[in-house]
C-alpha positions in Angstrom: -10.0 17.8 -16.8 -13.0 16.2 -15.8 -13.8 18.0 -12.6 -13.0 21.9 -14.0 -12.2 24.9 -12.3 -12.1 24.0 -8.5 -11.2 26.9 -6.3 -8.8 26.5 -3.8 -10.7 26.1 -1.0 -12.6 23.1 -2.7 -9.4 21.7 -3.6 -8.0 21.3 -0.5 -11.2 20.0 0.7 -11.2 15.8 1.3 -15.0 16.1 0.5 -14.2 17.9 -2.8 -11.9 14.9 -4.0 -13.7 12.2 -3.3 -16.7 13.3 -5.1 -14.3 14.3 -7.9 -12.6 11.0 -7.9 -12.4 9.5 -11.8 -13.5 5.9 -12.3 -13.7 5.9 -16.0 -10.6 5.8 -17.7 -11.7 7.0 -21.1 -12.5 10.6 -19.1 -9.0 10.9 -19.0 -8.9 11.5 -22.8 -6.2 13.5 -24.6 -4.3 13.0 -21.3 -2.8 9.3 -22.2 -2.1 10.3 -25.7 -3.5 7.2 -26.8 -5.1 6.3 -29.5 -9.1 4.6 -29.6 -7.4 1.0 -30.3 -5.1 1.3 -26.8 -7.9 3.1 -25.3 -10.0 0.3 -25.6 -7.4 -2.2 -24.1 -7.2 0.2 -21.3 -11.1 0.3 -20.7 -10.6 -3.7 -20.9 -8.3 -3.5 -18.5 -10.2 -1.1 -16.3 -13.4 -3.2 -17.2 -11.1 -6.6 -14.9 -9.7 -4.1 -12.6 -11.7 -0.7 -11.8 -10.4 2.5 -11.7 -10.1 5.0 -9.7 -8.2 8.5 -8.4 -8.4 11.2 -6.7 -7.7 14.3 -8.4 -5.1 15.6 -6.1 -2.9 11.9 -7.2 -3.8 12.6 -10.7 -2.4 15.8 -10.6 1.1 15.0 -9.6 0.9 13.0 -12.9 3.3 14.4 -16.0 0.9 13.1 -18.8 3.5 14.4 -22.0 5.1 10.8 -20.4 3.8 7.6 -21.1 6.0 5.9 -18.6 5.3 8.6 -15.6 5.6 6.1 -12.0 2.9 7.9 -11.2 0.3 7.2 -14.4 2.1 3.3 -13.9 0.4 3.3 -10.5 -2.7 4.2 -10.9 -3.7 4.4 -14.7 -5.1 0.9 -15.9 -2.6 -0.6 -18.6 -2.7 -3.8 -20.6 -0.7 -5.9 -18.7 -2.7 -6.4 -16.3 -4.6 -8.6 -18.0 -2.0 -11.2 -18.6 -3.4 -14.2 -16.5 -0.2 -16.5 -16.8 1.6 -15.5 -13.6 0.6 -14.6 -10.2 -2.3 -15.4 -8.1 -5.6 -14.0 -6.5 -5.0 -14.1 -3.4 -1.1 -14.7 -3.0 -1.1 -15.0 0.9 -4.1 -17.4 0.7 -5.7 -14.7 3.0 -9.7 -16.5 2.5 -7.8 -19.2 4.5 -6.6 -17.6 7.3 -9.8 -15.7 8.3 -11.8 -17.3 11.2 -14.3 -14.8 11.3 -15.2 -12.4 8.0 -13.2 -9.3 7.6 -10.3 -10.9 10.3 -7.2 -12.5 9.1 -5.0 -14.2 11.0 -1.3 -15.0 9.0 0.6 -14.7 13.1 -0.4 -15.7 16.1 -0.1 -12.6 17.8 -1.1 -10.2 14.6 -4.3 -9.9 13.7 -5.4 -8.1 10.2 -8.8 -6.4 9.9 -10.4 -5.6 7.2 -11.7 -2.5 8.0 -13.2 -0.8 5.2 -13.1 -2.3 1.3 -13.0 1.5 -0.3 -9.7 3.1 -1.0 -9.6 6.9 -2.8 -7.3 5.3 -5.5 -7.1 1.9 -6.4 -3.0 1.2 -6.6 -2.4 -1.2 -9.7 -0.3 -3.0 -7.5 -2.6 -3.5 -4.9 -2.5 -7.0 -3.4 -5.7 -7.2 -2.6 -6.8 -5.8 -6.0 -8.8 -9.5 -7.2 -10.1 -9.6 -3.5 -11.5 -6.3 -2.9 -14.8 -5.3 -4.1 -15.5 -1.6 -5.5 -18.0 -1.3 -3.5 -20.0 -2.8 -0.2 -20.7 -2.4 3.5 -17.3 -3.0 6.2 -17.2 -6.3 8.5 -19.0 -6.9 11.5 -17.2 -5.5 13.7 -18.2 -7.3 16.9 -17.5 -10.7 15.8 -14.2 -9.5 15.0 -13.8 -8.1 18.5 -14.9 -11.1 20.4 -12.3 -13.0 18.3 -9.4 -10.9 19.5 -10.9 -10.9 22.7 -10.7 -14.5 23.2 -7.4 -15.2 21.9 -5.0 -13.5 24.3 -1.9 -14.5 22.3 -3.0 -11.4 19.9 -1.1 -8.4 21.5 -1.6 -6.4 18.1 -3.8 -5.5 15.5 -4.0 -4.0 12.3 -6.1 -2.2 10.5 -6.1 -2.5 6.9 -8.3 -2.8 4.1 -9.3 -0.8 1.8 -8.2 2.1 3.8 -9.3 2.4 7.4 -9.1 6.5 7.3 -11.7 6.8 4.8 -13.8 6.0 7.8 -16.3 8.9 9.5 -14.0 10.2 12.3 -16.7 8.8 14.7 -16.7 5.0 13.0 -12.7 5.1 13.7 -12.9 5.8 17.3 -15.5 3.3 17.9 -13.8 0.7 16.9 -10.2 2.0 18.0 -12.1 1.9 21.7 -13.6 -1.3 21.2 -10.2 -2.7 20.2 -8.6 -0.7 23.2 -10.7 -1.8 25.8 -9.5 -5.7 25.4 -6.8 -6.1 28.2 -4.0 -7.9 25.7 -3.9 -5.5 22.8 -0.9 -3.5 23.3 -0.9 -2.0 19.6 -2.8 -0.7 17.1 -1.9 -0.3 13.6 -3.3 1.7 10.8 -2.2 1.1 7.5 -3.1 4.0 4.6 -2.2 5.4 1.7 -4.2 8.4 2.0 -0.6 10.8 3.0 0.2 10.5 -0.5 -3.2 10.0 -2.5 -5.5 12.1 -0.9 -3.7 14.2 2.1 -6.5 16.4 2.9 -8.3 14.2 4.4 -5.5 13.8 7.3 -7.6 16.6 9.3 -6.4 18.0 12.9 -9.9 16.5 14.3 -8.7 12.9 12.2 -5.5 12.8 14.0 -7.1 13.9 17.4 -9.1 10.5 17.4 -6.1 8.1 16.3 -3.8 9.9 19.2 -6.6 9.2 21.5 -6.0 5.4 21.4 -2.3 5.4 21.6 0.3 3.7 21.7 -0.8 3.9 17.6 1.6 3.5 14.6 0.7 4.7 10.8 2.4 3.0 8.1 1.5 4.5 4.9 3.2 4.2 1.4 5.2 6.7 -0.9 6.7 4.7 -3.4 8.0 7.6 -5.7 9.6 10.8 -4.4 7.2 13.0 -6.6 4.8 11.2 -4.1 6.3 14.1 -1.6 4.6 17.1 -1.7 4.0 20.6 0.4 0.3 18.4 1.1 1.8 15.2 1.8 4.3 16.4 4.0 1.9 19.1 5.8 -0.9 15.4 6.1 2.4 13.4 8.0 3.4 16.7 10.0 -0.4 16.6 11.4 0.3 13.1 12.3 3.6 13.5 14.2 2.8 16.4 15.9 -0.1 14.8 17.5 1.6 12.2 18.9 1.1 9.4 16.1 4.6 7.5 15.1 4.4 7.0 10.6 6.3 4.5 9.1 6.8 4.0 5.1 6.3 0.5 3.6 7.2 1.0 0.0 6.7 -1.6 -2.9 9.5 -2.0 -4.9 7.6 -1.5 -8.8 9.2 -2.0 -12.0 9.3 1.2 -13.8 8.1 3.1 -10.9 11.5 3.0 -8.2 13.5 0.4 -9.1 16.3 2.9 -9.5 19.0 3.6 -6.5 18.8 7.7 -7.7 14.7 7.3 -7.2 14.8 5.1 -3.8 17.6 7.6 -2.3 15.3 10.6 -3.0 12.5 8.4 -1.4 14.0 7.6 1.6 15.7 11.0 1.9 12.7 12.7 1.2 10.5 11.1 4.3 12.9 11.2 6.2 13.3 15.1 5.5 9.5 15.2 6.6 9.5 12.7 9.9 8.5 9.3 8.2 10.8 6.5 8.8 11.6 4.6 5.8 10.6 1.3 7.0 9.9 -1.5 4.6 10.8 -1.9 1.1 8.3 -4.9 -0.3 9.3 -7.3 -3.0 6.0 -6.9 -4.9 3.7 -10.0 -4.5 2.7 -12.3 -6.8 -0.7 -11.1 -7.5 -2.8 -11.9 -10.1 -2.9 -8.6 -12.6 0.4 -6.7 -11.0 3.0 -9.6 -12.0 4.5 -6.7 -14.8 5.7 -4.4 -12.0 8.0 -7.6 -10.3 11.9 -6.8 -10.3 14.1 -9.6 -10.4 15.0 -10.5 -7.5 18.7 -10.6 -8.1 18.5 -7.1 -9.2 16.5 -6.2 -6.2 18.8 -7.0 -4.0 21.8 -5.4 -6.3 19.9 -2.0 -5.5 18.8 -2.9 -2.2 22.7 -3.3 -1.0 23.6 0.2 -2.8 21.5 1.2 -0.9 22.1 0.8 2.3 25.4 2.5 1.5 24.3 5.6 -0.6 22.0 6.6 2.9 21.9 6.9 6.6 21.2 4.5 9.1 17.7 5.9 9.5 16.9 6.5 5.8 17.6 2.6 5.5 14.4 0.3 4.9 13.9 -3.5 5.1 14.2 -5.3 1.8 12.0 -8.3 2.5 9.7 -10.7 0.7 6.8 -12.1 1.9 6.0 -15.5 1.8 2.6 -17.4 1.9 2.1 -19.1 5.2 4.2 -19.2 8.4 7.1 -18.5 6.5 6.2 -14.7 6.9 8.3 -12.0 5.9 12.0 -12.8 5.2 14.8 -10.1 4.9 16.3 -10.1 1.5 20.0 -10.0 2.1 23.1 -12.1 0.2 23.8 -13.6 3.6 20.0 -15.6 3.8 20.1 -16.5 -0.1 20.9 -20.0 -0.8 20.9 -19.9 -4.8 18.9 -17.8 -7.1 18.0 -18.9 -10.5 16.3 -17.0 -13.5 13.2 -19.0 -12.2 13.6 -19.8 -8.6 14.7 -17.7 -5.2 15.1 -20.3 -2.5 16.6 -18.3 1.1 16.6 -19.9 4.5 13.6 -19.1 6.5 12.8 -19.1 9.6 15.0 -21.4 11.8 16.9 -21.9 9.1 14.5 -23.5 6.8 15.2 -23.2 2.7 12.5 -22.0 1.4 11.9 -21.5 -2.7 9.9 -18.6 -4.1 9.8 -18.2 -8.0 11.8 -15.2 -8.8 10.0 -12.5 -11.3 10.3 -14.0 -15.3 11.2 -10.6 -16.7 14.8 -9.9 -17.2 
């Protein structure tokens, strides 16, 4: 592999991991097991949607299996170039940004794009058409001023990019600034690092987060093979520092769209003190619709999961909709009708909402 033969100490150093991230899909070379023509197609997908992965996360791939679920989440694939379905900005976040770097889709919450950087670029990312690969973070003072001027905002979510890639001092300043706003009661941090770069979750970083409680970390494990001794240790550091950790998985075709895989994922998360919180229907984002599971099938899997694991293991299977409709629980009692093309579901206040059903059977 391109990063040579690191020592155990180097491998466990998050700085070494970031310095040796792979960003050229051709560097994977023989591991991919594809010919020159197919490699060219993968390179074309990476030119449209950049590729980046940590050595740690790539080490979880079973390279002999072209359908490996870890590979599918991080290595570019030709279906990403299909422009027939999906939207660049599926939730119209750009139209809900009163100041640069802040998205406000709900009255009592605000989401802050803390950084544009990620340790690994997920191929199913909702913002894969929006986030640049390089660039500075937002201007924090206008964001803090906006939040301070809107007392109805009680919760702030740090997202991105990955907020935990910020230097601890910078993260500490951001959290302290938000904590000085009296009506901000809760802070949430969305991060994929426990799954893709667990060595970044150091004791020092955990102390920064713990100093600004009540604070919740929402992470994203999508497959039980992402639960490793390293990721378990990262989550344990957070929990032992007093920071609760929840998981927001995404239902992904060819990754976790089966009862045995989801059952193992949810049980594995509970075993490392991470509560399964949400199971999201894959967002209709341009370049990621090949991951979408048909809604009727997704609901059938979720229904079976509810009877296959204990209550603390059961995530809420939800669909995130544009505008005020927000997140809707996908369960039979809420569904008015399902066809090959459309789902009609009862949203807030009983209002019927229509959503396009993924076309792949």
